[in-house]
C-alpha positions in Angstrom: 89.5 -160.1 160.4 92.1 -157.8 159.0 92.0 -154.0 158.8 94.3 -151.9 156.6 95.3 -148.7 158.4 97.0 -146.0 156.3 98.2 -143.3 158.6 101.5 -141.4 158.6 101.2 -139.9 162.1 103.1 -142.3 164.3 101.3 -141.5 167.6 97.8 -141.7 166.1 98.7 -144.8 164.0 100.2 -146.6 167.0 97.1 -145.8 169.2 94.7 -146.9 166.5 96.6 -150.1 165.9 96.7 -151.0 169.6 92.9 -150.3 169.9 92.0 -152.4 166.9 94.2 -155.3 168.1 92.5 -155.2 171.5 89.2 -155.6 169.7 90.6 -158.7 167.9 91.3 -157.2 164.6 94.5 -157.9 162.7 96.1 -154.7 161.5 98.4 -153.9 158.5 99.7 -150.4 159.2 101.1 -148.5 156.2 102.6 -145.0 156.7 102.3 -143.6 153.2 99.8 -143.6 150.4 101.8 -145.6 148.0 102.4 -148.5 150.5 98.7 -148.4 151.4 97.6 -148.7 147.8 100.0 -151.6 147.1 98.8 -153.4 150.3 95.2 -153.0 149.2 96.0 -154.4 145.8 97.7 -157.5 147.1 95.6 -158.5 150.2 92.0 -158.8 151.2 90.8 -156.6 154.1 87.5 -156.3 155.9 87.8 -152.5 155.9 90.3 -149.7 155.3 91.0 -146.7 157.7 92.5 -144.1 155.4 93.9 -140.7 156.3 93.5 -138.0 153.6 96.8 -136.2 154.2 99.5 -138.8 153.4 103.0 -138.6 151.9 103.8 -139.8 148.4 100.2 -140.4 147.5 97.3 -138.6 149.2 94.4 -140.5 150.7 92.2 -139.3 147.9 94.6 -140.7 145.3 94.7 -144.0 147.2 90.9 -144.1 147.3 90.7 -143.3 143.5 93.2 -146.0 142.7 91.3 -148.6 144.8 87.9 -147.9 143.3 89.2 -147.7 139.7 90.8 -151.2 140.3 87.3 -152.4 141.3 88.2 -152.8 145.0 84.9 -152.3 146.9 86.3 -152.8 150.4 84.6 -150.3 152.9 86.7 -147.2 153.4 86.6 -144.9 156.4 88.4 -141.6 155.8 90.1 -139.6 158.5 90.1 -135.9 157.8 91.2 -132.7 159.5 88.6 -130.3 160.8 89.4 -127.7 158.0 89.4 -130.3 155.2 85.7 -130.0 154.2 86.4 -129.9 150.5 88.6 -133.0 150.6 86.0 -134.8 152.7 83.3 -134.1 150.1 85.7 -135.2 147.3 86.4 -138.4 149.2 82.8 -139.3 149.5 82.2 -138.5 145.8 85.1 -140.8 144.9 83.6 -143.8 146.8 84.5 -143.5 150.5 81.9 -145.1 152.7 82.2 -142.9 155.8 84.5 -140.3 157.4 85.6 -139.0 160.8 87.0 -135.6 161.6 90.1 -135.4 163.8 90.2 -135.4 166.8 87.6 -138.2 167.1 86.2 -140.5 169.7 87.8 -143.9 169.5 84.6 -145.7 170.5 82.7 -144.0 167.7 85.4 -145.0 165.2 85.2 -148.6 166.3 81.4 -148.5 166.1 81.5 -147.0 162.6 84.0 -149.6 161.5 81.7 -152.4 162.7 78.8 -150.8 160.9 80.7 -150.7 157.7 81.8 -154.3 158.0 78.2 -155.3 158.7 76.9 -153.5 155.6 79.6 -155.1 153.5 78.4 -158.5 154.8 74.8 -157.6 154.1 73.9 -157.8 157.8 71.7 -155.1 159.4 70.3 -154.8 162.9 66.6 -154.2 163.4 65.3 -150.8 164.6 64.6 -150.5 168.3 61.6 -148.5 169.4 60.3 -147.5 172.8 57.6 -144.8 172.9 58.7 -142.0 170.5 62.4 -143.0 170.7 63.9 -145.0 167.9 67.4 -146.4 167.6 68.9 -147.6 164.3 72.0 -149.7 165.2 73.2 -150.1 161.7 73.2 -146.4 160.9 74.2 -145.4 164.5 71.3 -142.9 164.6 68.9 -142.2 167.5 65.7 -140.2 167.1 63.0 -138.8 169.3 59.7 -137.9 167.8 61.3 -138.4 164.4 64.0 -135.8 165.1 67.6 -137.0 165.1 69.3 -136.8 168.5 72.8 -135.3 168.9 74.4 -137.9 171.2 77.9 -139.2 171.7 78.9 -142.7 170.7 78.9 -143.7 174.4 75.4 -142.3 174.9 74.3 -144.1 171.8 75.6 -147.5 172.9 74.2 -147.2 176.4 70.8 -146.3 175.0 71.0 -149.2 172.7 71.8 -151.6 175.5 68.8 -150.4 177.6 66.4 -150.5 174.6 67.5 -154.0 173.7 66.5 -155.1 177.2 63.5 -152.8 177.6 61.1 -153.8 180.4 64.0 -155.2 182.4 66.4 -153.6 184.8 70.0 -153.7 183.6 72.7 -153.6 186.3 75.6 -151.1 186.2 78.0 -154.0 185.9 76.2 -155.3 182.9 76.2 -151.9 181.2 80.0 -151.5 181.9 80.6 -155.0 180.4 78.6 -154.1 177.3 80.3 -150.6 176.8 83.9 -151.2 177.7 86.5 -153.8 177.0 88.8 -155.4 179.5 91.6 -152.9 178.9 89.5 -149.8 179.6 89.8 -147.7 182.7 86.3 -146.8 183.7 85.6 -143.8 186.0 83.4 -144.8 189.0 80.6 -142.4 187.9 81.0 -142.8 184.1 77.6 -144.7 183.7 75.8 -142.2 186.0 77.1 -139.2 184.0 76.1 -140.8 180.7 72.6 -141.6 182.0 72.3 -138.0 183.2 73.2 -136.7 179.8 70.8 -139.0 178.1 68.0 -138.0 180.4 68.6 -134.3 179.5 68.0 -135.3 175.8 65.2 -137.9 176.2 63.3 -136.6 179.2 64.0 -137.3 182.9 61.3 -140.1 183.1 62.4 -142.1 180.0 65.2 -144.0 181.8 64.1 -145.3 185.2 66.5 -146.3 188.0 66.5 -148.1 191.3 69.5 -147.6 193.5 71.4 -150.9 193.8 69.3 -152.6 191.1 70.0 -150.8 187.8 68.4 -148.9 185.0 65.4 -149.6 182.8 63.4 -148.3 179.8 59.8 -149.3 179.7 58.5 -151.2 176.7 
């Protein structure tokens, strides 16, 4: 599965390319808008990661050119924090999603997977436990019909526990689900994420037994 990455920042581009390749994506990395548009015209990609601020052609111009040519590939825009107007323009021109720099790499990968699933017509069922609901396809979690403001890592840990509700999930199983083999995981990373989730969901929503694991009741 190939991803077109259009990013002129060498440090960010290199980091993204390495991360995508670690997750088994093939990556074509273009460093200016003109090269990005030409690559999109001559090759098929599962998705495009497109920076807005590019040399030669801006990301918005690349986006317009692709959509006017009938290219419906999912496009994830990368924008600067102060580029609200450009972000809105990009969505109006047919971008599928956006992320504001600096961003969480895990969230970018999750959003990329969601875009590819939607392109393929695949969605994941809603997960519900009590008044908490997780929508894996939209990467949204709600409590009592109110959207929760949680990080990408918190979302994925919550999803893992809700997928296995009624059963204890070990710390090792959670780490395996949340991190790849190349990640360096702090010894208390899972505990910290659980603590933060409990603050948002209620202290009793996620149960734990020392040495066994964590569980959400059905």
